[in-house]
LUMSE-647060 format. One record per atom (N, C-alpha, C): residue number from 1; atom name; y, z, x. Coordinates in steps of 0.05 Angstrom, whole numbers, plus 5000, padded with zeros to 4 digits. Atoms other than C-alpha are relative to their C-alpha. Layout:
R pos site c2 c3 c1
R NUM CA Y Z X
...
END
This chain:
R pos site c2 c3 c1
R 1 N 5002 5023 5017
R 1 CA 1351 9630 4422
R 1 C 4976 4981 5014
R 2 N 5019 5019 4991
R 2 CA 1294 9579 4428
R 2 C 5011 4973 4993
R 3 N 4986 5029 5002
R 3 CA 1324 9508 4441
R 3 C 4978 4980 5010
R 4 N 5016 5023 4990
R 4 CA 1283 9444 4442
R 4 C 5020 4977 5003
R 5 N 4985 5022 4994
R 5 CA 1315 9383 4474
R 5 C 4982 4978 5000
R 6 N 5016 5023 5002
R 6 CA 1284 9316 4456
R 6 C 5011 4979 5019
R 7 N 4992 5021 4982
R 7 CA 1290 9264 4511
R 7 C 4982 4977 4999
R 8 N 5017 5026 5001
R 8 CA 1267 9193 4522
R 8 C 5004 4985 5027
R 9 N 4997 5016 4978
R 9 CA 1251 9150 4583
R 9 C 5006 4970 4991
R 10 N 4993 5028 5008
R 10 CA 1282 9080 4577
R 10 C 4998 4982 5023
R 11 N 4997 5020 4978
R 11 CA 1286 9016 4618
R 11 C 5025 5002 5013
R 12 N 4977 4995 4983
R 12 CA 1337 9019 4675
R 12 C 5015 4971 5001
R 13 N 4986 5029 4998
R 13 CA 1358 8944 4661
R 13 C 5009 4992 4973
R 14 N 4990 5011 5025
R 14 CA 1396 8908 4609
R 14 C 4986 4972 4995
R 15 N 5015 5026 5003
R 15 CA 1351 8847 4620
R 15 C 4971 5003 4993
R 16 N 5028 4995 5006
R 16 CA 1290 8874 4587
R 16 C 4988 4978 4982
R 17 N 5016 5022 5015
R 17 CA 1237 8826 4559
R 17 C 4987 5009 4976
R 18 N 5014 4994 5024
R 18 CA 1208 8826 4489
R 18 C 4975 4987 4999
R 19 N 5027 5014 5003
R 19 CA 1135 8813 4477
R 19 C 5001 4985 4974
R 20 N 5001 5021 5026
R 20 CA 1130 8751 4430
R 20 C 4981 5006 4976
R 21 N 5022 4992 5021
R 21 CA 1069 8781 4395
R 21 C 5007 5026 4987
R 22 N 4995 4972 5010
R 22 CA 1087 8854 4386
R 22 C 5029 5004 4992
R 23 N 4969 4997 5004
R 23 CA 1163 8846 4385
R 23 C 5011 5028 5012
R 24 N 4991 4975 4988
R 24 CA 1168 8909 4428
R 24 C 5007 4993 5029
R 25 N 4990 5002 4972
R 25 CA 1201 8918 4496
R 25 C 4978 5000 5018
R 26 N 5023 5001 4979
R 26 CA 1154 8900 4554
R 26 C 5010 5020 5023
R 27 N 4990 4978 4983
R 27 CA 1161 8965 4596
R 27 C 4986 4998 5026
R 28 N 5015 5000 4977
R 28 CA 1107 8949 4648
R 28 C 5018 4983 5022
R 29 N 4987 5013 4978
R 29 CA 1136 8932 4717
R 29 C 5032 5003 4999
R 30 N 4970 4995 5002
R 30 CA 1207 8955 4696
R 30 C 5007 5027 5007
R 31 N 4993 4974 4994
R 31 CA 1241 9014 4727
R 31 C 5011 5016 4977
R 32 N 4993 4983 5021
R 32 CA 1251 9071 4679
R 32 C 5020 5024 5008
R 33 N 4983 4979 4996
R 33 CA 1305 9125 4675
R 33 C 5001 5019 4975
R 34 N 4995 4981 5021
R 34 CA 1320 9185 4632
R 34 C 5027 4989 4984
R 35 N 4975 5011 5018
R 35 CA 1365 9161 4572
R 35 C 5025 5014 5006
R 36 N 4975 4985 4993
R 36 CA 1436 9175 4594
R 36 C 5012 5018 4980
R 37 N 4990 4981 5019
R 37 CA 1457 9210 4531
R 37 C 4983 5025 5000
R 38 N 5016 4977 4999
R 38 CA 1399 9257 4538
R 38 C 5008 5020 5022
R 39 N 4989 4980 4979
R 39 CA 1431 9288 4600
R 39 C 5020 5019 4989
R 40 N 4982 4982 5012
R 40 CA 1485 9315 4558
R 40 C 4986 5019 4981
R 41 N 5017 4980 5019
R 41 CA 1435 9345 4509
R 41 C 4987 5022 5017
R 42 N 5013 4981 4979
R 42 CA 1397 9378 4568
R 42 C 5020 5020 5008
R 43 N 4980 4983 4990
R 43 CA 1461 9405 4596
R 43 C 5012 5020 4979
R 44 N 4991 4982 5021
R 44 CA 1484 9434 4529
R 44 C 4981 5020 4994
R 45 N 5021 4980 5004
R 45 CA 1417 9467 4518
R 45 C 5000 5020 5021
R 46 N 4999 4981 4976
R 46 CA 1419 9499 4587
R 46 C 5022 5020 4998
R 47 N 4976 4982 5003
R 47 CA 1490 9524 4577
R 47 C 4997 5019 4977
R 48 N 5001 4981 5026
R 48 CA 1475 9554 4508
R 48 C 4979 5022 5010
R 49 N 5021 4979 4992
R 49 CA 1411 9588 4538
R 49 C 5012 5021 5021
R 50 N 4990 4981 4980
R 50 CA 1450 9616 4598
R 50 C 5023 5020 4984
R 51 N 4981 4981 5012
R 51 CA 1505 9643 4549
R 51 C 4988 5018 4981
R 52 N 5009 4985 5019
R 52 CA 1460 9669 4495
R 52 C 4972 5012 5003
R 53 N 5030 4994 4994
R 53 CA 1391 9678 4528
R 53 C 4981 4984 4984
R 54 N 5024 5016 5014
R 54 CA 1322 9650 4506
R 54 C 4990 4978 5021
R 55 N 5014 5019 4984
R 55 CA 1289 9587 4532
R 55 C 5008 4972 4991
R 56 N 4996 5030 5006
R 56 CA 1299 9511 4534
R 56 C 4976 4984 5006
R 57 N 5026 5015 4997
R 57 CA 1239 9468 4523
R 57 C 5007 4969 4994
R 58 N 4998 5030 5001
R 58 CA 1243 9390 4535
R 58 C 4973 4987 4992
R 59 N 5023 5015 5011
R 59 CA 1195 9347 4497
R 59 C 5008 4970 5000
R 60 N 4995 5029 4998
R 60 CA 1188 9270 4504
R 60 C 4973 4988 4991
R 61 N 5023 5014 5010
R 61 CA 1140 9221 4469
R 61 C 5001 4972 5017
R 62 N 4999 5025 4986
R 62 CA 1119 9162 4512
R 62 C 4974 4997 5017
R 63 N 5024 5002 4982
R 63 CA 1068 9138 4565
R 63 C 5000 5019 5021
R 64 N 5003 4977 4980
R 64 CA 1044 9181 4621
R 64 C 5026 5000 5021
R 65 N 4976 5000 4980
R 65 CA 1102 9157 4668
R 65 C 5025 5016 4989
R 66 N 4977 4986 5010
R 66 CA 1150 9190 4620
R 66 C 5003 5029 5009
R 67 N 4999 4976 4988
R 67 CA 1133 9254 4654
R 67 C 5021 5002 5023
R 68 N 4979 4999 4978
R 68 CA 1182 9234 4709
R 68 C 5025 5011 4986
R 69 N 4976 4992 5013
R 69 CA 1239 9245 4660
R 69 C 4999 5029 4991
R 70 N 5003 4971 5006
R 70 CA 1210 9312 4640
R 70 C 5004 5016 5026
R 71 N 4996 4987 4974
R 71 CA 1211 9330 4713
R 71 C 5027 5002 5006
R 72 N 4970 4997 4999
R 72 CA 1284 9313 4716
R 72 C 5010 5024 4984
R 73 N 4992 4978 5014
R 73 CA 1293 9362 4661
R 73 C 4993 5026 5011
R 74 N 5007 4972 4985
R 74 CA 1256 9418 4697
R 74 C 5018 5003 5023
R 75 N 4984 4999 4974
R 75 CA 1298 9402 4761
R 75 C 5030 5009 4995
R 76 N 4975 4991 5006
R 76 CA 1364 9415 4724
R 76 C 5000 5030 4985
R 77 N 4998 4972 5010
R 77 CA 1341 9482 4694
R 77 C 4986 5003 4975
R 78 N 5016 4994 5024
R 78 CA 1297 9472 4634
R 78 C 4977 5017 5004
R 79 N 5023 4978 4996
R 79 CA 1244 9526 4625
R 79 C 4972 4988 4999
R 80 N 5027 5013 5004
R 80 CA 1187 9484 4599
R 80 C 5003 4972 4992
R 81 N 5000 5029 5009
R 81 CA 1168 9412 4586
R 81 C 4974 4993 4987
R 82 N 5023 5009 5017
R 82 CA 1118 9377 4540
R 82 C 4998 4971 4995
R 83 N 5003 5030 5004
R 83 CA 1095 9305 4539
R 83 C 4982 4993 4977
R 84 N 5018 5011 5021
R 84 CA 1069 9274 4476
R 84 C 4994 4970 5006
R 85 N 5010 5029 4990
R 85 CA 1026 9214 4500
R 85 C 4972 4997 4991
R 86 N 5027 5010 5008
R 86 CA 0970 9178 4469
R 86 C 5004 4970 4991
R 87 N 4998 5028 5009
R 87 CA 0953 9105 4453
R 87 C 5005 4996 4970
R 88 N 4995 5001 5029
R 88 CA 0956 9124 4380
R 88 C 5028 5001 4994
R 89 N 4972 5001 5005
R 89 CA 1030 9135 4386
R 89 C 5015 4975 5006
R 90 N 4988 5025 4993
R 90 CA 1044 9066 4412
R 90 C 5008 4985 4978
R 91 N 4988 5018 5021
R 91 CA 1088 9020 4369
R 91 C 5014 5018 4979
R 92 N 4987 4983 5024
R 92 CA 1118 9079 4329
R 92 C 5031 4990 4998
R 93 N 4973 5007 5004
R 93 CA 1186 9060 4300
R 93 C 5015 5026 4998
R 94 N 4983 4973 4996
R 94 CA 1242 9112 4294
R 94 C 4990 5019 4977
R 95 N 5011 4980 5020
R 95 CA 1210 9143 4229
R 95 C 4977 5013 5014
R 96 N 5025 4989 4988
R 96 CA 1141 9152 4262
R 96 C 5007 5017 5025
R 97 N 4993 4982 4976
R 97 CA 1173 9177 4327
R 97 C 5012 5027 4992
R 98 N 4988 4976 5006
R 98 CA 1215 9228 4293
R 98 C 4979 5020 4987
R 99 N 5021 4985 5016
R 99 CA 1154 9249 4250
R 99 C 4982 5015 5024
R 100 N 5015 4988 4978
R 100 CA 1115 9262 4318
R 100 C 5014 5023 5014
R 101 N 4983 4979 4987
R 101 CA 1172 9300 4349
R 101 C 5001 5026 4982
R 102 N 4999 4977 5018
R 102 CA 1179 9343 4287
R 102 C 4977 5016 4998
R 103 N 5025 4986 4999
R 103 CA 1105 9360 4287
R 103 C 4999 5017 5026
R 104 N 4999 4983 4975
R 104 CA 1113 9381 4360
R 104 C 5014 5023 4999
R 105 N 4978 4977 5003
R 105 CA 1174 9425 4345
R 105 C 4985 5022 4981
R 106 N 5014 4981 5016
R 106 CA 1131 9457 4288
R 106 C 4982 5017 5015
R 107 N 5021 4987 4985
R 107 CA 1075 9470 4336
R 107 C 5011 5019 5020
R 108 N 4986 4982 4982
R 108 CA 1123 9501 4387
R 108 C 5007 5027 4985
R 109 N 4994 4978 5016
R 109 CA 1146 9549 4331
R 109 C 5023 5016 5006
R 110 N 4975 4983 4999
R 110 CA 1207 9592 4319
R 110 C 5020 4990 5015
R 111 N 4978 5014 4986
R 111 CA 1254 9541 4345
R 111 C 5027 5003 4983
R 112 N 4974 4996 5013
R 112 CA 1328 9555 4330
R 112 C 5015 4975 4997
R 113 N 4985 5022 4996
R 113 CA 1359 9492 4352
R 113 C 4987 4976 5013
R 114 N 5009 5027 4985
R 114 CA 1340 9420 4369
R 114 C 5024 4984 5005
R 115 N 4979 5017 4991
R 115 CA 1386 9378 4411
R 115 C 4991 4974 5009
R 116 N 5006 5028 4990
R 116 CA 1385 9304 4420
R 116 C 5023 4986 5009
R 117 N 4979 5018 4993
R 117 CA 1427 9253 4455
R 117 C 5008 4983 4974
R 118 N 4992 5013 5024
R 118 CA 1467 9213 4402
R 118 C 4982 4976 4992
R 119 N 5019 5022 5005
R 119 CA 1421 9152 4413
R 119 C 4987 4991 5025
R 120 N 5014 5009 4976
R 120 CA 1375 9117 4461
R 120 C 5012 4972 5006
R 121 N 4987 5025 4995
R 121 CA 1403 9056 4499
R 121 C 4982 4979 4997
R 122 N 5016 5023 5001
R 122 CA 1343 9015 4492
R 122 C 4996 4991 4971
R 123 N 5002 5006 5029
R 123 CA 1345 9016 4414
R 123 C 5028 4999 4985
R 124 N 4971 4994 5011
R 124 CA 1418 9042 4398
R 124 C 4998 5004 4970
R 125 N 4999 4995 5028
R 125 CA 1395 9063 4328
R 125 C 5013 5025 4993
R 126 N 4992 4974 5006
R 126 CA 1415 9135 4331
R 126 C 4987 5013 4976
R 127 N 5017 4992 5023
R 127 CA 1360 9150 4279
R 127 C 4981 5023 5005
R 128 N 5022 4981 4996
R 128 CA 1311 9194 4315
R 128 C 5009 5030 4993
R 129 N 4987 4973 5005
R 129 CA 1357 9258 4313
R 129 C 4998 5007 4970
R 130 N 5000 4997 5028
R 130 CA 1370 9253 4241
R 130 C 4975 4999 4986
R 131 N 5026 5004 5010
R 131 CA 1298 9232 4227
R 131 C 4984 5027 5003
R 132 N 5013 4974 4997
R 132 CA 1272 9298 4260
R 132 C 5011 5019 4981
R 133 N 4989 4981 5023
R 133 CA 1321 9338 4214
R 133 C 4987 4996 4974
R 134 N 5010 5009 5027
R 134 CA 1293 9301 4152
R 134 C 4972 5010 4999
R 135 N 5027 4994 5001
R 135 CA 1222 9312 4171
R 135 C 4994 5032 5001
R 136 N 5001 4971 5000
R 136 CA 1234 9385 4185
R 136 C 5014 5015 4978
R 137 N 4984 4988 5022
R 137 CA 1280 9395 4125
R 137 C 5018 5020 5010
R 138 N 4977 4983 4987
R 138 CA 1335 9425 4170
R 138 C 5025 4986 4997
R 139 N 4972 5011 4999
R 139 CA 1410 9416 4166
R 139 C 5006 4987 5027
R 140 N 4992 5013 4974
R 140 CA 1441 9372 4220
R 140 C 5028 4993 5001
R 141 N 4973 5010 4995
R 141 CA 1505 9352 4252
R 141 C 4996 4980 5023
R 142 N 5001 5024 4982
R 142 CA 1511 9285 4288
R 142 C 5026 4997 5016
R 143 N 4977 5008 4980
R 143 CA 1559 9260 4344
R 143 C 5016 5027 5006
R 144 N 4987 4975 4995
R 144 CA 1575 9333 4362
R 144 C 5014 4997 5030
R 145 N 4985 5004 4977
R 145 CA 1631 9333 4413
R 145 C 5007 5029 5015
R 146 N 4994 4972 4990
R 146 CA 1637 9413 4424
R 146 C 4984 5018 4980
R 147 N 5011 4975 5012
R 147 CA 1600 9475 4404
R 147 C 5023 5022 5000
R 148 N 4977 4982 5001
R 148 CA 1655 9521 4379
R 148 C 4989 5028 5000
R 149 N 5008 4971 5003
R 149 CA 1616 9584 4361
R 149 C 4971 5001 4989
R 150 N 5028 4995 5009
R 150 CA 1546 9609 4353
R 150 C 4996 5031 4992
R 151 N 5007 4972 5010
R 151 CA 1524 9672 4312
R 151 C 4971 5003 5000
R 152 N 5031 4995 5002
R 152 CA 1455 9702 4299
R 152 C 4989 4980 4980
R 153 N 5014 5016 5023
R 153 CA 1448 9658 4238
R 153 C 5010 4970 4998
R 154 N 4988 5026 5006
R 154 CA 1491 9595 4246
R 154 C 5013 4989 5026
R 155 N 4989 5012 4979
R 155 CA 1523 9546 4294
R 155 C 5027 4984 4989
R 156 N 4976 5017 5010
R 156 CA 1596 9516 4287
R 156 C 5007 4981 5019
R 157 N 4996 5022 4981
R 157 CA 1609 9449 4318
R 157 C 5022 4981 4991
R 158 N 4980 5021 5006
R 158 CA 1662 9394 4322
R 158 C 4983 4974 5002
R 159 N 5014 5027 5000
R 159 CA 1635 9326 4302
R 159 C 5019 4977 5003
R 160 N 4982 5021 4994
R 160 CA 1669 9265 4329
R 160 C 4997 4978 4979
R 161 N 4998 5023 5020
R 161 CA 1689 9207 4281
R 161 C 5025 4983 5007
R 162 N 4981 5019 4995
R 162 CA 1733 9149 4282
R 162 C 5030 5008 4999
R 163 N 4974 4990 5006
R 163 CA 1795 9187 4260
R 163 C 5007 5026 5013
R 164 N 4996 4974 4985
R 164 CA 1785 9248 4307
R 164 C 4975 5015 4999
R 165 N 5024 4980 5002
R 165 CA 1737 9305 4291
R 165 C 5000 5017 4974
R 166 N 5000 4979 5020
R 166 CA 1716 9351 4236
R 166 C 4983 5023 5011
R 167 N 5016 4975 4993
R 167 CA 1688 9421 4241
R 167 C 4980 5010 4978
R 168 N 5018 4993 5019
R 168 CA 1625 9441 4207
R 168 C 4981 5024 5011
R 169 N 5017 4979 4993
R 169 CA 1580 9502 4206
R 169 C 4977 5000 4986
R 170 N 5026 5004 5014
R 170 CA 1506 9498 4191
R 170 C 4983 5023 5012
R 171 N 5019 4979 4994
R 171 CA 1450 9553 4192
R 171 C 4978 4992 5017
R 172 N 5024 5005 4986
R 172 CA 1393 9559 4236
R 172 C 4977 5001 4984
R 173 N 5001 5021 4980
R 173 CA 1346 9526 4245
R 173 C 5015 4975 4994
R 174 N 4980 5020 5005
R 174 CA 1389 9465 4257
R 174 C 4993 4976 5023
R 175 N 5003 5024 4982
R 175 CA 1386 9394 4291
R 175 C 5030 4991 5007
R 176 N 4975 5015 4995
R 176 CA 1448 9366 4328
R 176 C 4994 4978 5019
R 177 N 5001 5021 4980
R 177 CA 1459 9302 4367
R 177 C 5025 5001 5013
R 178 N 4975 4996 4983
R 178 CA 1511 9303 4422
R 178 C 5011 4974 5013
R 179 N 4986 5023 4986
R 179 CA 1562 9253 4452
R 179 C 5007 5010 5027
R 180 N 4997 4994 4971
R 180 CA 1580 9250 4524
R 180 C 5027 5017 5006
R 181 N 4978 4984 4997
R 181 CA 1646 9284 4512
R 181 C 4994 5032 4998
R 182 N 5007 4973 5005
R 182 CA 1609 9350 4501
R 182 C 5001 5018 5027
R 183 N 5002 4986 4974
R 183 CA 1600 9369 4576
R 183 C 4998 4981 5021
R 184 N 5005 5015 4977
R 184 CA 1592 9347 4646
R 184 C 4972 5007 5012
R 185 N 5024 4990 4990
R 185 CA 1518 9347 4664
R 185 C 4997 5007 5027
R 186 N 5003 4992 4971
R 186 CA 1496 9383 4729
R 186 C 4981 4983 5015
R 187 N 5020 5016 4982
R 187 CA 1458 9352 4785
R 187 C 4977 5020 5005
R 188 N 5024 4982 4996
R 188 CA 1389 9379 4802
R 188 C 5007 5015 5026
R 189 N 5000 4984 4974
R 189 CA 1386 9436 4854
R 189 C 4974 4993 5016
R 190 N 5022 5002 4984
R 190 CA 1340 9435 4912
R 190 C 4977 5015 4990
R 191 N 5022 4982 5012
R 191 CA 1302 9493 4883
R 191 C 4988 4988 4973
R 192 N 5012 5013 5024
R 192 CA 1296 9456 4817
R 192 C 4985 4978 5003
R 193 N 5016 5024 4993
R 193 CA 1271 9394 4848
R 193 C 4974 5006 5008
R 194 N 5023 4991 4991
R 194 CA 1218 9432 4884
R 194 C 4982 5009 4977
R 195 N 5016 4988 5023
R 195 CA 1198 9468 4822
R 195 C 4991 4979 4983
R 196 N 5009 5022 5018
R 196 CA 1195 9404 4782
R 196 C 4978 4986 5010
R 197 N 5023 5013 4988
R 197 CA 1145 9376 4831
R 197 C 4975 5014 4997
R 198 N 5024 4984 5002
R 198 CA 1099 9433 4821
R 198 C 4992 5005 4972
R 199 N 5006 4995 5027
R 199 CA 1104 9440 4748
R 199 C 4978 4983 4987
R 200 N 5020 5013 5014
R 200 CA 1044 9421 4708
R 200 C 5008 4994 4970
R 201 N 4992 5005 5026
R 201 CA 1065 9384 4645
R 201 C 4976 4998 4982
R 202 N 5022 5004 5020
R 202 CA 1020 9394 4585
R 202 C 5005 4975 4984
R 203 N 5000 5023 5016
R 203 CA 1002 9332 4546
R 203 C 4989 5004 4974
R 204 N 5010 4997 5029
R 204 CA 0997 9336 4470
R 204 C 4991 4971 4991
R 205 N 5011 5024 5015
R 205 CA 0954 9287 4430
R 205 C 5005 5004 4971
R 206 N 4995 4997 5029
R 206 CA 0956 9273 4355
R 206 C 4986 5023 4990
R 207 N 5015 4977 5010
R 207 CA 0904 9327 4341
R 207 C 5015 5026 5009
R 208 N 4987 4974 4990
R 208 CA 0945 9379 4382
R 208 C 5022 5007 4983
R 209 N 4977 4993 5016
R 209 CA 1002 9373 4336
R 209 C 4993 4996 4969
R 210 N 5008 5001 5027
R 210 CA 0960 9364 4273
R 210 C 5015 4976 4986
R 211 N 4987 5022 5008
R 211 CA 0991 9295 4262
R 211 C 4982 4982 4981
R 212 N 5015 5017 5017
R 212 CA 0970 9251 4204
R 212 C 4999 4972 5012
R 213 N 5002 5026 4984
R 213 CA 0942 9187 4238
R 213 C 5014 4977 4984
R 214 N 4988 5022 5016
R 214 CA 0969 9144 4181
R 214 C 5028 4999 5001
R 215 N 4969 4999 5000
R 215 CA 1041 9163 4197
R 215 C 5010 4997 5030
R 216 N 4992 5002 4973
R 216 CA 1040 9148 4273
R 216 C 4991 4969 5009
R 217 N 5007 5028 4990
R 217 CA 1039 9083 4316
R 217 C 5011 4980 4984
R 218 N 4989 5026 5013
R 218 CA 1049 9013 4292
R 218 C 4991 4999 4970
R 219 N 5008 4999 5026
R 219 CA 1008 9023 4230
R 219 C 5013 5018 4983
R 220 N 4983 4981 5015
R 220 CA 1047 9084 4210
R 220 C 5028 4999 4997
R 221 N 4974 5007 4999
R 221 CA 1113 9052 4219
R 221 C 5010 4985 4975
R 222 N 4991 5015 5024
R 222 CA 1147 9029 4155
R 222 C 5018 4976 5006
R 223 N 4982 5024 4990
R 223 CA 1193 8980 4194
R 223 C 4986 4982 5017
R 224 N 5012 5022 4982
R 224 CA 1173 8917 4231
R 224 C 5022 4982 5009
R 225 N 4982 5019 4987
R 225 CA 1212 8875 4281
R 225 C 4986 4973 4996
R 226 N 5012 5025 5006
R 226 CA 1200 8805 4255
R 226 C 5009 4977 5016
R 227 N 4989 5020 4982
R 227 CA 1245 8767 4301
R 227 C 5020 5012 5017
R 228 N 4979 4992 4981
R 228 CA 1288 8777 4363
R 228 C 5011 4974 5013
R 229 N 4984 5022 4985
R 229 CA 1340 8732 4397
R 229 C 5024 5009 5013
R 230 N 4978 4991 4985
R 230 CA 1393 8740 4446
R 230 C 5028 4992 4984
R 231 N 4974 5007 5014
R 231 CA 1467 8739 4421
R 231 C 5008 4975 5008
R 232 N 4989 5025 4992
R 232 CA 1503 8675 4420
R 232 C 5018 5001 5023
R 233 N 4982 5000 4977
R 233 CA 1539 8654 4484
R 233 C 5030 4999 4991
R 234 N 4970 5003 5005
R 234 CA 1613 8667 4481
R 234 C 5014 4988 5024
R 235 N 4982 5016 4979
R 235 CA 1661 8620 4519
R 235 C 5023 5017 5006
R 236 N 4978 4985 4991
R 236 CA 1706 8663 4557
R 236 C 5023 4982 5013
R 237 N 4980 5014 4990
R 237 CA 1774 8636 4574
R 237 C 5024 5019 5007
R 238 N 4976 4986 4993
R 238 CA 1837 8663 4610
R 238 C 5024 4984 4999
R 239 N 4974 5015 5002
R 239 CA 1907 8646 4597
R 239 C 5022 5019 5011
R 240 N 4978 4984 4989
R 240 CA 1966 8671 4637
R 240 C 5027 4997 4985
R 241 N 4976 5000 5016
R 241 CA 2028 8690 4599
R 241 C 5022 5009 5019
R 242 N 4978 4990 4983
R 242 CA 2093 8691 4636
R 242 C 5025 4999 4986
R 243 N 4976 4997 5013
R 243 CA 2164 8708 4619
R 243 C 5010 5028 5000
R 244 N 4991 4970 5005
R 244 CA 2204 8769 4598
R 244 C 4981 5014 4986
R 245 N 5017 4982 5016
R 245 CA 2169 8828 4568
R 245 C 5000 4992 4969
R 246 N 4997 5007 5027
R 246 CA 2193 8807 4499
R 246 C 4986 4974 4994
R 247 N 5012 5026 5005
R 247 CA 2172 8735 4508
R 247 C 4968 5003 5003
R 248 N 5030 4999 4994
R 248 CA 2102 8755 4536
R 248 C 4989 5015 4975
R 249 N 5011 4988 5022
R 249 CA 2093 8802 4475
R 249 C 4997 4981 4977
R 250 N 4999 5019 5021
R 250 CA 2112 8749 4427
R 250 C 4975 4977 5004
R 251 N 5020 5020 4997
R 251 CA 2065 8697 4459
R 251 C 4974 5011 4999
R 252 N 5027 4985 5003
R 252 CA 2007 8748 4462
R 252 C 4994 5001 4972
R 253 N 5004 4996 5030
R 253 CA 2015 8762 4389
R 253 C 4993 4974 4986
R 254 N 5006 5027 5015
R 254 CA 2017 8687 4370
R 254 C 4971 4992 5009
R 255 N 5026 5007 4991
R 255 CA 1955 8677 4415
R 255 C 4978 5012 4985
R 256 N 5021 4986 5016
R 256 CA 1916 8731 4381
R 256 C 4998 4991 4973
R 257 N 5002 5011 5028
R 257 CA 1933 8706 4314
R 257 C 4985 4974 4998
R 258 N 5014 5025 5000
R 258 CA 1910 8637 4332
R 258 C 4969 5003 5004
R 259 N 5028 4995 4996
R 259 CA 1845 8663 4354
R 259 C 4987 5019 4980
R 260 N 5010 4984 5025
R 260 CA 1839 8704 4290
R 260 C 4990 5028 5009
R 261 N 5008 4974 4989
R 261 CA 1833 8769 4330
R 261 C 5015 5023 4983
R 262 N 4986 4980 5015
R 262 CA 1887 8803 4291
R 262 C 5013 4984 4973
END
């Protein structure tokens, strides 16, 4: 199997600032980490490779420092890593980002499965994985909590939803996005860390993936952030309820109803 795992470097703080002009996150001077959900995507890709053979390729779109996250991927066992980095990619929304990643996947060629984390914590849109599937015209399964079976032509997975899960089978090539219930990510080995430091990460530009310049970056993004503001402050209050269990239950129910919570 040839598996591509799409990963992203995100700010390591919940107190990120927004540029008032561009309405984008100010990433300069902020510590960056590998998007937490992408750890589960990497682990699943490595487990599938170990079970069925083939290779796992990690790709990421971002500034040059995003190669640190790709080196993390190498350190846990990924075979190859590719960075998509160019000023022309700057300002891409989820549509343009998924377009760029899809073009890179096409360039890699003969990919059986693309795995993404369910969402990135800096945007929380959960749109890039499905967007990749749409650009590639491949079937997809989102919020995958388990891979039940893989044949030479298809993959069967459990998809988590509010009422439990459903089971679906989709043919290759396919895209899946995974939730943290799917596995427990491994920690890097010493051998992996040393290998990641020596690994030379290729950097692909728009011309390398034959990208249409009108479909990337800020100008190629069909959505715009026109306004940002912090959520309204919520006044937290604590009330101690005493009495017998029945009295406490009645008092709690009454309090919740007064606050329109139930």
